[in-house]
SEGUDO-219128 format. One record per residue: x, y, z of N, C-alpha, C in turn; chain; residue in three letters. Coordinates in steps of 0.02 Angstrom, whole numbers, plus 32768, in hexadecimal, padded with zeros to 4 digits. Example, Ala and Ser with C-alpha at 12.3 -4.5 7.8 and 13.67 -1.06 7.14 Angstrom:
node n.px->8294&n.py->7EE4&n.pz->8186&ca.px->8267&ca.py->7F1F&ca.pz->8186&c.px->8294&c.py->7F5B&c.pz->8186&chaine->A&residu->ALA
node n.px->8282&n.py->7F90&n.pz->8162&ca.px->82AC&ca.py->7FCB&ca.pz->8165&c.px->8285&c.py->8002&c.pz->818A&chaine->A&residu->SER
# end
This chain:
node n.px->53A9&n.py->0D03&n.pz->25B6&ca.px->53DB&ca.py->0CEB&ca.pz->25C5&c.px->53D9&c.py->0CA7&c.pz->25A0&chaine->A&residu->MET
node n.px->53A9&n.py->0C81&n.pz->259E&ca.px->53B5&ca.py->0C37&ca.pz->2584&c.px->53AB&c.py->0C43&c.pz->2550&chaine->A&residu->ILE
node n.px->538E&n.py->0C60&n.pz->2519&ca.px->5392&ca.py->0C65&ca.pz->24EF&c.px->53E0&c.py->0C6E&c.pz->24C1&chaine->A&residu->PHE
node n.px->53ED&n.py->0CAB&n.pz->24E6&ca.px->543F&ca.py->0CCA&ca.pz->24C5&c.px->5468&c.py->0C6B&c.pz->24CD&chaine->A&residu->TYR
node n.px->5477&n.py->0C50&n.pz->24FA&ca.px->548A&ca.py->0C0A&ca.pz->2503&c.px->5497&c.py->0BED&c.pz->24E7&chaine->A&residu->VAL
node n.px->5442&n.py->0BD7&n.pz->24B9&ca.px->5435&ca.py->0BAF&ca.pz->2485&c.px->541E&c.py->0BCB&c.pz->244A&chaine->A&residu->PHE
node n.px->5417&n.py->0C00&n.pz->243B&ca.px->5437&ca.py->0C13&ca.pz->2408&c.px->548C&c.py->0C10&c.pz->23F0&chaine->A&residu->ARG
node n.px->54A3&n.py->0C35&n.pz->23FD&ca.px->54F9&ca.py->0C33&ca.pz->23F3&c.px->551E&c.py->0C0C&c.pz->2421&chaine->A&residu->TYR
node n.px->54EF&n.py->0BCB&n.pz->2436&ca.px->5523&ca.py->0B94&ca.pz->2448&c.px->5573&c.py->0B85&c.pz->2424&chaine->A&residu->SER
node n.px->5548&n.py->0B8A&n.pz->23E7&ca.px->558F&ca.py->0B65&ca.pz->23A8&c.px->55B3&c.py->0B99&c.pz->237F&chaine->A&residu->ASN
node n.px->5596&n.py->0BDA&n.pz->2387&ca.px->55B1&ca.py->0C0D&ca.pz->237B&c.px->55F3&c.py->0C2D&c.pz->23A1&chaine->A&residu->ASP
node n.px->560D&n.py->0C17&n.pz->23D8&ca.px->563E&ca.py->0C2B&ca.pz->23E4&c.px->5675&c.py->0C58&c.pz->23CD&chaine->A&residu->THR
node n.px->5681&n.py->0C40&n.pz->23AB&ca.px->56CE&ca.py->0C44&ca.pz->2381&c.px->56C0&c.py->0C7C&c.pz->234A&chaine->A&residu->ASP
node n.px->566D&n.py->0C77&n.pz->2358&ca.px->5660&ca.py->0CAC&ca.pz->2324&c.px->5653&c.py->0D06&c.pz->2351&chaine->A&residu->LEU
node n.px->5636&n.py->0CEF&n.pz->2385&ca.px->5635&ca.py->0D0C&ca.pz->23CC&c.px->567A&c.py->0D51&c.pz->23DC&chaine->A&residu->LEU
node n.px->56A6&n.py->0D20&n.pz->23DE&ca.px->56E6&ca.py->0D2F&ca.pz->23E8&c.px->571C&c.py->0D61&c.pz->23C6&chaine->A&residu->ASP
node n.px->56F2&n.py->0D3D&n.pz->2372&ca.px->5726&ca.py->0D7D&ca.pz->235D&c.px->5703&c.py->0DBA&c.pz->234D&chaine->A&residu->MET
node n.px->56B4&n.py->0DB4&n.pz->234B&ca.px->5689&ca.py->0DEB&ca.pz->2354&c.px->56BF&c.py->0E29&c.pz->239A&chaine->A&residu->CYS
node n.px->56C4&n.py->0DFD&n.pz->23BF&ca.px->56DD&ca.py->0E0A&ca.pz->2412&c.px->5713&c.py->0E4C&c.pz->23FD&chaine->A&residu->ALA
node n.px->5743&n.py->0E15&n.pz->23DB&ca.px->577B&ca.py->0E37&ca.pz->23C7&c.px->5771&c.py->0E70&c.pz->239F&chaine->A&residu->TYR
node n.px->5758&n.py->0E76&n.pz->235C&ca.px->574D&ca.py->0E9D&ca.pz->232D&c.px->572E&c.py->0EF3&c.pz->2365&chaine->A&residu->LEU
node n.px->5704&n.py->0ED5&n.pz->239A&ca.px->56E8&ca.py->0F2C&ca.pz->23AB&c.px->5716&c.py->0F43&c.pz->23DA&chaine->A&residu->ASP
node n.px->5738&n.py->0F75&n.pz->23DF&ca.px->5755&ca.py->0F9C&ca.pz->2400&c.px->5764&c.py->0F97&c.pz->244B&chaine->A&residu->PRO
node n.px->5713&n.py->0F8B&n.pz->2449&ca.px->5707&ca.py->0F88&ca.pz->24AE&c.px->5722&c.py->0F63&c.pz->24C5&chaine->A&residu->ARG
node n.px->5722&n.py->0F23&n.pz->248C&ca.px->5717&ca.py->0EC9&ca.pz->24CC&c.px->5752&c.py->0E99&c.pz->24AB&chaine->A&residu->THR
node n.px->5780&n.py->0EE4&n.pz->247E&ca.px->57BF&ca.py->0EA5&ca.pz->245F&c.px->57D9&c.py->0E83&c.pz->248D&chaine->A&residu->LYS
node n.px->57F2&n.py->0EBA&n.pz->24BD&ca.px->5815&ca.py->0E7E&ca.pz->24F7&c.px->580B&c.py->0E44&c.pz->251F&chaine->A&residu->SER
node n.px->57C3&n.py->0E2D&n.pz->2503&ca.px->57AC&ca.py->0DFE&ca.pz->2509&c.px->57BE&c.py->0DE1&c.pz->2558&chaine->A&residu->MET
node n.px->57B5&n.py->0DE8&n.pz->2584&ca.px->57C3&ca.py->0DC9&ca.pz->25CA&c.px->57BB&c.py->0D97&c.pz->25D3&chaine->A&residu->PRO
node n.px->5784&n.py->0D74&n.pz->25BF&ca.px->5750&ca.py->0D4B&ca.pz->25CE&c.px->5774&c.py->0CF7&c.pz->25B8&chaine->A&residu->TYR
node n.px->57B3&n.py->0D1B&n.pz->2584&ca.px->57DD&ca.py->0CD1&ca.pz->255F&c.px->5819&c.py->0CE3&c.pz->258F&chaine->A&residu->LEU
node n.px->583C&n.py->0C9B&n.pz->258A&ca.px->5875&ca.py->0C85&ca.pz->258A&c.px->58A5&c.py->0CB0&c.pz->2559&chaine->A&residu->ASN
node n.px->58F2&n.py->0CAA&n.pz->255C&ca.px->592A&ca.py->0CC8&ca.pz->252C&c.px->5921&c.py->0C8E&c.pz->24DA&chaine->A&residu->ASP
node n.px->590E&n.py->0C68&n.pz->2504&ca.px->5913&ca.py->0C1E&ca.pz->24B7&c.px->58D3&c.py->0C2E&c.pz->2490&chaine->A&residu->GLU
node n.px->5897&n.py->0C2A&n.pz->24BF&ca.px->5865&ca.py->0C48&ca.pz->2498&c.px->5862&c.py->0C7B&c.pz->2478&chaine->A&residu->GLU
node n.px->5879&n.py->0CA7&n.pz->249A&ca.px->588B&ca.py->0CFE&ca.pz->246D&c.px->58AF&c.py->0CFC&c.pz->2430&chaine->A&residu->ARG
node n.px->58D3&n.py->0CCB&n.pz->242F&ca.px->5912&ca.py->0CCE&ca.pz->23F8&c.px->58DC&c.py->0CBD&c.pz->23C3&chaine->A&residu->LYS
node n.px->58CE&n.py->0C86&n.pz->23D2&ca.px->5896&ca.py->0C55&ca.pz->2392&c.px->5861&c.py->0C93&c.pz->237B&chaine->A&residu->ASN
node n.px->584D&n.py->0CAF&n.pz->23A4&ca.px->5807&ca.py->0CE0&ca.pz->2389&c.px->5844&c.py->0CF1&c.pz->234E&chaine->A&residu->VAL
node n.px->5885&n.py->0D21&n.pz->237B&ca.px->58AC&ca.py->0D54&ca.pz->2345&c.px->58B5&c.py->0D2D&c.pz->230B&chaine->A&residu->HIS
node n.px->58C6&n.py->0D07&n.pz->230A&ca.px->58D7&ca.py->0CC0&ca.pz->22BC&c.px->589E&c.py->0CBB&c.pz->22A8&chaine->A&residu->LYS
node n.px->5865&n.py->0CB4&n.pz->22BA&ca.px->5830&ca.py->0CA8&ca.pz->22A3&c.px->580D&c.py->0CE6&c.pz->2274&chaine->A&residu->LYS
node n.px->5824&n.py->0D11&n.pz->2290&ca.px->5800&ca.py->0D67&ca.pz->2263&c.px->5854&c.py->0D5F&c.pz->222A&chaine->A&residu->VAL
node n.px->588A&n.py->0D54&n.pz->2241&ca.px->58AE&ca.py->0D70&ca.pz->2215&c.px->58BB&c.py->0D45&c.pz->21C6&chaine->A&residu->PHE
node n.px->58A3&n.py->0D01&n.pz->21EE&ca.px->5892&ca.py->0CC9&ca.pz->21B2&c.px->585D&c.py->0CE9&c.pz->2176&chaine->A&residu->ASP
node n.px->581A&n.py->0D10&n.pz->219E&ca.px->57EE&ca.py->0D29&ca.pz->2176&c.px->57F9&c.py->0D64&c.pz->215D&chaine->A&residu->MET
node n.px->580F&n.py->0D88&n.pz->216D&ca.px->583C&ca.py->0DC7&ca.pz->2145&c.px->586A&c.py->0DBC&c.pz->2111&chaine->A&residu->CYS
node n.px->5884&n.py->0D6F&n.pz->2113&ca.px->58CC&ca.py->0D80&ca.pz->20F1&c.px->5883&c.py->0D4A&c.pz->20B0&chaine->A&residu->VAL
node n.px->586A&n.py->0D21&n.pz->20B5&ca.px->5837&ca.py->0D00&ca.pz->2088&c.px->5803&c.py->0D33&c.pz->2078&chaine->A&residu->GLN
node n.px->57F7&n.py->0D62&n.pz->2091&ca.px->57C3&ca.py->0D92&ca.pz->2068&c.px->5808&c.py->0DB2&c.pz->2031&chaine->A&residu->ASP
node n.px->583E&n.py->0DE6&n.pz->204A&ca.px->585F&ca.py->0DFD&ca.pz->2019&c.px->586D&c.py->0DD8&c.pz->1FF3&chaine->A&residu->CYS
node n.px->588C&n.py->0DA5&n.pz->1FEB&ca.px->589B&ca.py->0D6C&ca.pz->1FBE&c.px->585F&c.py->0D5D&c.pz->1F85&chaine->A&residu->ASN
node n.px->5830&n.py->0D5D&n.pz->1F9C&ca.px->57F0&ca.py->0D40&ca.pz->1F61&c.px->57E9&c.py->0D9B&c.pz->1F45&chaine->A&residu->SER
node n.px->57E2&n.py->0DCD&n.pz->1F62&ca.px->57DB&ca.py->0DF8&ca.pz->1F44&c.px->5807&c.py->0E20&c.pz->1F0E&chaine->A&residu->ARG
node n.px->5860&n.py->0E04&n.pz->1F25&ca.px->5872&ca.py->0E10&ca.pz->1EF8&c.px->5877&c.py->0DD6&c.pz->1EBD&chaine->A&residu->GLN
node n.px->5860&n.py->0DBA&n.pz->1EC3&ca.px->583C&ca.py->0D74&ca.pz->1E81&c.px->5802&c.py->0D89&c.pz->1E5D&chaine->A&residu->VAL
node n.px->57F6&n.py->0DBA&n.pz->1E82&ca.px->57AF&ca.py->0DCA&ca.pz->1E5E&c.px->57C0&c.py->0E02&c.pz->1E2C&chaine->A&residu->ASP
node n.px->57F0&n.py->0E20&n.pz->1E50&ca.px->57FE&ca.py->0E71&ca.pz->1E31&c.px->5828&c.py->0E5A&c.pz->1DFE&chaine->A&residu->GLU
node n.px->5857&n.py->0E2B&n.pz->1DF4&ca.px->5872&ca.py->0DFD&ca.pz->1DB6&c.px->5852&c.py->0DDE&c.pz->1D6C&chaine->A&residu->ARG
node n.px->581A&n.py->0DCE&n.pz->1DAA&ca.px->57F7&ca.py->0DAB&ca.pz->1D72&c.px->57BD&c.py->0DE1&c.pz->1D63&chaine->A&residu->ASN
node n.px->57C2&n.py->0E28&n.pz->1D64&ca.px->5785&ca.py->0E50&ca.pz->1D65&c.px->5759&c.py->0E52&c.pz->1D5D&chaine->A&residu->ASP
node n.px->573B&n.py->0E26&n.pz->1DA3&ca.px->56F4&ca.py->0E06&ca.pz->1DCB&c.px->56F0&c.py->0E2E&c.pz->1E07&chaine->A&residu->THR
node n.px->56AF&n.py->0E42&n.pz->1E0F&ca.px->568F&ca.py->0E75&ca.pz->1E40&c.px->56A6&c.py->0E31&c.pz->1E75&chaine->A&residu->PRO
node n.px->56A8&n.py->0E7B&n.pz->1ECE&ca.px->56A8&ca.py->0E43&ca.pz->1EF1&c.px->5672&c.py->0E2D&c.pz->1F07&chaine->A&residu->ALA
node n.px->5684&n.py->0DEE&n.pz->1F44&ca.px->562D&ca.py->0DD7&ca.pz->1F4C&c.px->55FF&c.py->0E1C&c.pz->1F7D&chaine->A&residu->SER
node n.px->55DE&n.py->0E12&n.pz->1F66&ca.px->5595&ca.py->0E3F&ca.pz->1F95&c.px->55A8&c.py->0E26&c.pz->1FD2&chaine->A&residu->PRO
node n.px->559D&n.py->0DF2&n.pz->1FE8&ca.px->55A3&ca.py->0DDF&ca.pz->2026&c.px->55DC&c.py->0E08&c.pz->204A&chaine->A&residu->SER
node n.px->560C&n.py->0E0C&n.pz->203F&ca.px->5646&ca.py->0E27&ca.pz->2058&c.px->5643&c.py->0E7C&c.pz->204E&chaine->A&residu->LEU
node n.px->561D&n.py->0E9C&n.pz->201A&ca.px->5632&ca.py->0EEC&ca.pz->200B&c.px->55E7&c.py->0F0F&c.pz->2035&chaine->A&residu->SER
node n.px->5603&n.py->0F55&n.pz->203E&ca.px->55D9&ca.py->0F78&ca.pz->205F&c.px->55B4&c.py->0F9D&c.pz->2034&chaine->A&residu->THR
node n.px->5588&n.py->0FCD&n.pz->204A&ca.px->5554&ca.py->0FFD&ca.pz->200C&c.px->5588&c.py->103A&c.pz->2013&chaine->A&residu->SER
node n.px->55AB&n.py->1040&n.pz->203A&ca.px->55D8&ca.py->1082&ca.pz->2022&c.px->55F9&c.py->1097&c.pz->1FEA&chaine->A&residu->SER
node n.px->5633&n.py->10CE&n.pz->1FE4&ca.px->562E&ca.py->10D7&ca.pz->1FAB&c.px->565B&c.py->109E&c.pz->1F6F&chaine->A&residu->GLU
node n.px->569B&n.py->1089&n.pz->1F8F&ca.px->56B6&ca.py->1063&ca.pz->1F8F&c.px->5682&c.py->1026&c.pz->1F8C&chaine->A&residu->ASN
node n.px->5673&n.py->1002&n.pz->1F51&ca.px->5659&ca.py->0FAF&ca.pz->1F55&c.px->56A0&c.py->0F83&c.pz->1F6E&chaine->A&residu->PRO
node n.px->56D6&n.py->0F90&n.pz->1F50&ca.px->56FF&ca.py->0F57&ca.pz->1F5D&c.px->5708&c.py->0F61&c.pz->1FB0&chaine->A&residu->ASN
node n.px->570D&n.py->0F7A&n.pz->1FD5&ca.px->570E&ca.py->0F87&ca.pz->2018&c.px->5700&c.py->0F56&c.pz->2050&chaine->A&residu->GLU
node n.px->5728&n.py->0F39&n.pz->2063&ca.px->56F9&ca.py->0EF3&ca.pz->208F&c.px->56F6&c.py->0F11&c.pz->20D7&chaine->A&residu->GLY
node n.px->56B9&n.py->0ED8&n.pz->20EF&ca.px->569F&ca.py->0EEB&ca.pz->2136&c.px->56C4&c.py->0F0A&c.pz->2170&chaine->A&residu->MET
node n.px->571F&n.py->0EF1&n.pz->216B&ca.px->5740&ca.py->0EE0&ca.pz->2189&c.px->574F&c.py->0F39&c.pz->2182&chaine->A&residu->LEU
node n.px->5772&n.py->0F39&n.pz->214A&ca.px->579B&ca.py->0F81&ca.pz->2147&c.px->5760&c.py->0FBF&c.pz->2159&chaine->A&residu->VAL
node n.px->5701&n.py->0FA8&n.pz->214D&ca.px->56DC&ca.py->0FE3&ca.pz->2167&c.px->56E2&c.py->0FEC&c.pz->21A1&chaine->A&residu->SER
node n.px->56E3&n.py->0FA0&n.pz->21D0&ca.px->56E7&ca.py->0FA6&ca.pz->220D&c.px->571F&c.py->0FBA&c.pz->2228&chaine->A&residu->LEU
node n.px->5766&n.py->0FC3&n.pz->2219&ca.px->5787&ca.py->0FCC&ca.pz->2243&c.px->57AC&c.py->101D&c.pz->2215&chaine->A&residu->LEU
node n.px->578F&n.py->1034&n.pz->21DA&ca.px->5783&ca.py->1080&ca.pz->21CB&c.px->57DF&c.py->10A3&c.pz->21B4&chaine->A&residu->GLY
node n.px->57F9&n.py->10C5&n.pz->21C2&ca.px->582F&ca.py->10E8&ca.pz->21BA&c.px->5868&c.py->10B8&c.pz->21E5&chaine->A&residu->ASP
node n.px->585D&n.py->1093&n.pz->2223&ca.px->588E&ca.py->1081&ca.pz->223C&c.px->589B&c.py->1026&c.pz->2208&chaine->A&residu->MET
node n.px->5877&n.py->0FF7&n.pz->21E7&ca.px->5881&ca.py->0FCD&ca.pz->21B9&c.px->589A&c.py->0FE5&c.pz->2188&chaine->A&residu->TYR
node n.px->5878&n.py->1024&n.pz->2164&ca.px->5895&ca.py->1039&ca.pz->2129&c.px->58D7&c.py->104F&c.pz->212F&chaine->A&residu->SER
node n.px->58F7&n.py->106E&n.pz->216D&ca.px->5931&ca.py->10A0&ca.pz->216A&c.px->593B&c.py->10E3&c.pz->2157&chaine->A&residu->GLY
node n.px->590E&n.py->10F3&n.pz->215E&ca.px->5901&ca.py->1149&ca.pz->214A&c.px->5900&c.py->1152&c.pz->2182&chaine->A&residu->THR
node n.px->58DE&n.py->113D&n.pz->21BA&ca.px->58E6&ca.py->115B&ca.pz->221E&c.px->5923&c.py->117A&c.pz->2217&chaine->A&residu->GLY
node n.px->591A&n.py->119C&n.pz->2269&ca.px->595C&ca.py->11D8&ca.pz->2289&c.px->5966&c.py->1191&c.pz->229C&chaine->A&residu->ASN
node n.px->599A&n.py->11A3&n.pz->2281&ca.px->59F0&ca.py->1183&ca.pz->229B&c.px->5A25&c.py->1194&c.pz->22CA&chaine->A&residu->THR
node n.px->5A4F&n.py->1179&n.pz->22E6&ca.px->5A7E&ca.py->11BB&ca.pz->22FC&c.px->5AC0&c.py->11B1&c.pz->22DD&chaine->A&residu->SER
node n.px->5AF9&n.py->11C6&n.pz->22F7&ca.px->5B23&ca.py->11D6&ca.pz->22D0&c.px->5B61&c.py->1189&c.pz->22C5&chaine->A&residu->ALA
node n.px->5B61&n.py->117B&n.pz->22F6&ca.px->5B7D&ca.py->1140&ca.pz->230C&c.px->5B69&c.py->10E0&c.pz->22F9&chaine->A&residu->ASN
node n.px->5B30&n.py->10E2&n.pz->22EE&ca.px->5AF8&ca.py->10B5&ca.pz->22ED&c.px->5B16&c.py->10A4&c.pz->2293&chaine->A&residu->GLU
node n.px->5B21&n.py->1058&n.pz->2298&ca.px->5B27&ca.py->102F&ca.pz->2247&c.px->5B09&c.py->103D&c.pz->2219&chaine->A&residu->ASP
node n.px->5B33&n.py->1047&n.pz->21E0&ca.px->5AED&ca.py->1059&ca.pz->21AB&c.px->5AFE&c.py->101E&c.pz->2178&chaine->A&residu->GLN
node n.px->5ACA&n.py->1008&n.pz->214D&ca.px->5AD8&ca.py->0FC6&ca.pz->212B&c.px->5AE5&c.py->0FF2&c.pz->20DE&chaine->A&residu->VAL
node n.px->5B21&n.py->0FDA&n.pz->20A5&ca.px->5B00&ca.py->0FE7&ca.pz->2071&c.px->5ADC&c.py->0FBC&c.pz->2046&chaine->A&residu->ASP
node n.px->5AD8&n.py->0FED&n.pz->2012&ca.px->5ACD&ca.py->0FBC&ca.pz->1FBF&c.px->5AC6&c.py->0F6F&c.pz->1FC4&chaine->A&residu->ASP
node n.px->5AF9&n.py->0F68&n.pz->1FD8&ca.px->5B27&ca.py->0F2C&ca.pz->1FBC&c.px->5B0B&c.py->0EF0&c.pz->1FC8&chaine->A&residu->SER
node n.px->5AF2&n.py->0F09&n.pz->201F&ca.px->5AF0&ca.py->0ED6&ca.pz->204E&c.px->5AB1&c.py->0EA7&c.pz->2031&chaine->A&residu->THR
node n.px->5AAD&n.py->0E6E&n.pz->2047&ca.px->5A5B&ca.py->0E43&ca.pz->2029&c.px->5A40&c.py->0E48&c.pz->2069&chaine->A&residu->ASN
node n.px->59FB&n.py->0E35&n.pz->2051&ca.px->59A6&ca.py->0E35&ca.pz->2077&c.px->59D7&c.py->0E20&c.pz->20C1&chaine->A&residu->THR
node n.px->59C6&n.py->0DDE&n.pz->20B3&ca.px->59CB&ca.py->0DCC&ca.pz->2102&c.px->59F3&c.py->0DF3&c.pz->2138&chaine->A&residu->ALA
node n.px->5A35&n.py->0E0D&n.pz->212B&ca.px->5A66&ca.py->0E3A&ca.pz->2135&c.px->5A32&c.py->0E81&c.pz->2176&chaine->A&residu->ASP
node n.px->5A1B&n.py->0E89&n.pz->2116&ca.px->59E4&ca.py->0ED1&ca.pz->2142&c.px->59D0&c.py->0EC0&c.pz->2165&chaine->A&residu->ILE
node n.px->5990&n.py->0E7D&n.pz->2158&ca.px->595F&ca.py->0E71&ca.pz->217F&c.px->5983&c.py->0E84&c.pz->21D7&chaine->A&residu->ILE
node n.px->59BA&n.py->0E5A&n.pz->21DB&ca.px->59C9&ca.py->0E3E&ca.pz->2209&c.px->59E1&c.py->0E7D&c.pz->2236&chaine->A&residu->ASP
node n.px->59F2&n.py->0EBC&n.pz->21FD&ca.px->5A04&ca.py->0F00&ca.pz->2215&c.px->59CE&c.py->0F26&c.pz->224D&chaine->A&residu->PHE
node n.px->59AB&n.py->0F0C&n.pz->221C&ca.px->5976&ca.py->0F40&ca.pz->2229&c.px->594A&c.py->0F1E&c.pz->2280&chaine->A&residu->GLU
node n.px->5946&n.py->0EE6&n.pz->2273&ca.px->5941&ca.py->0ED1&ca.pz->22B2&c.px->5954&c.py->0EC2&c.pz->22E4&chaine->A&residu->MET
node n.px->5988&n.py->0ECE&n.pz->22DE&ca.px->59D3&ca.py->0EEE&ca.pz->2326&c.px->59AC&c.py->0F3B&c.pz->2321&chaine->A&residu->LYS
node n.px->59B2&n.py->0F5D&n.pz->22F7&ca.px->5992&ca.py->0FB2&ca.pz->2312&c.px->5962&c.py->0FAA&c.pz->2333&chaine->A&residu->ARG
node n.px->5922&n.py->0F86&n.pz->2339&ca.px->58DE&ca.py->0F8D&ca.pz->2332&c.px->58E0&c.py->0F57&c.pz->2384&chaine->A&residu->TYR
node n.px->5908&n.py->0F37&n.pz->2382&ca.px->591B&ca.py->0F0E&ca.pz->23D1&c.px->593B&c.py->0F50&c.pz->23E3&chaine->A&residu->ASN
node n.px->597F&n.py->0F65&n.pz->23DC&ca.px->5983&ca.py->0F8F&ca.pz->241A&c.px->5970&c.py->0FCE&c.pz->242E&chaine->A&residu->SER
node n.px->5934&n.py->0FE8&n.pz->2404&ca.px->590A&ca.py->101E&ca.pz->2402&c.px->58E3&c.py->1018&c.pz->243F&chaine->A&residu->ALA
node n.px->58D0&n.py->1060&n.pz->244C&ca.px->58B4&ca.py->103A&ca.pz->24AC&c.px->5877&c.py->103D&c.pz->2480&chaine->A&residu->ALA
node n.px->584B&n.py->100F&n.pz->24C5&ca.px->5804&ca.py->0FFF&ca.pz->24B7&c.px->57E1&c.py->1041&c.pz->24B3&chaine->A&residu->SER
node n.px->579A&n.py->1031&n.pz->24A1&ca.px->5774&ca.py->105B&ca.pz->24C9&c.px->5735&c.py->104B&c.pz->24DC&chaine->A&residu->LEU
node n.px->5740&n.py->108C&n.pz->252D&ca.px->5718&ca.py->1080&ca.pz->2556&c.px->56BB&c.py->1054&c.pz->252F&chaine->A&residu->LYS
node n.px->5697&n.py->103F&n.pz->2566&ca.px->5657&ca.py->1023&ca.pz->2550&c.px->5625&c.py->1039&c.pz->252D&chaine->A&residu->MET
node n.px->562D&n.py->1089&n.pz->2553&ca.px->55EC&ca.py->10BE&ca.pz->254D&c.px->5618&c.py->10D2&c.pz->250F&chaine->A&residu->GLU
node n.px->565B&n.py->10C4&n.pz->24F1&ca.px->565C&ca.py->10D6&ca.pz->24B5&c.px->5637&c.py->10B4&c.pz->2463&chaine->A&residu->GLY
node n.px->563A&n.py->10E8&n.pz->2448&ca.px->5617&ca.py->10D8&ca.pz->23F6&c.px->5650&c.py->10AF&c.pz->23D9&chaine->A&residu->ASN
node n.px->5651&n.py->1073&n.pz->23BA&ca.px->5688&ca.py->105D&ca.pz->23B4&c.px->568D&c.py->1073&c.pz->2348&chaine->A&residu->PRO
node n.px->5651&n.py->10A1&n.pz->2347&ca.px->564A&ca.py->10A9&ca.pz->22EC&c.px->5672&c.py->10E7&c.pz->22FA&chaine->A&residu->LEU
node n.px->566F&n.py->1108&n.pz->232A&ca.px->56A1&ca.py->1145&ca.pz->2335&c.px->56E1&c.py->114C&c.pz->234A&chaine->A&residu->GLN
node n.px->5704&n.py->111A&n.pz->2355&ca.px->5742&ca.py->1106&ca.pz->236A&c.px->5772&c.py->111E&c.pz->234D&chaine->A&residu->TRP
# end
């Protein structure tokens, strides 16, 4: 335990963002409401920054940064997309009453919409597999 405290003592923001992105721990009950909102904002800002840099890369016809891409079939698929899968890409199951985002919506609005969907989805039980969620 001492190793954990020493090794990650300066990375609490990173650990909180990782906990948020894990569907088993996304509720982060150990944080107060303000801290939880700060984590959501940091994840949102990172997603917007990643999407904007990818749009610039596509306009300049340069490949995406290798550190952000995965070894999946689509080399432009980011880590967040591969983590959230169908939920993030909007191809998952949706209810008939759920709001949909049209093609004219800007990137920040789409990310905000997807994060709200992620937040409203039920958390995965601790024994569940987040890769099959």
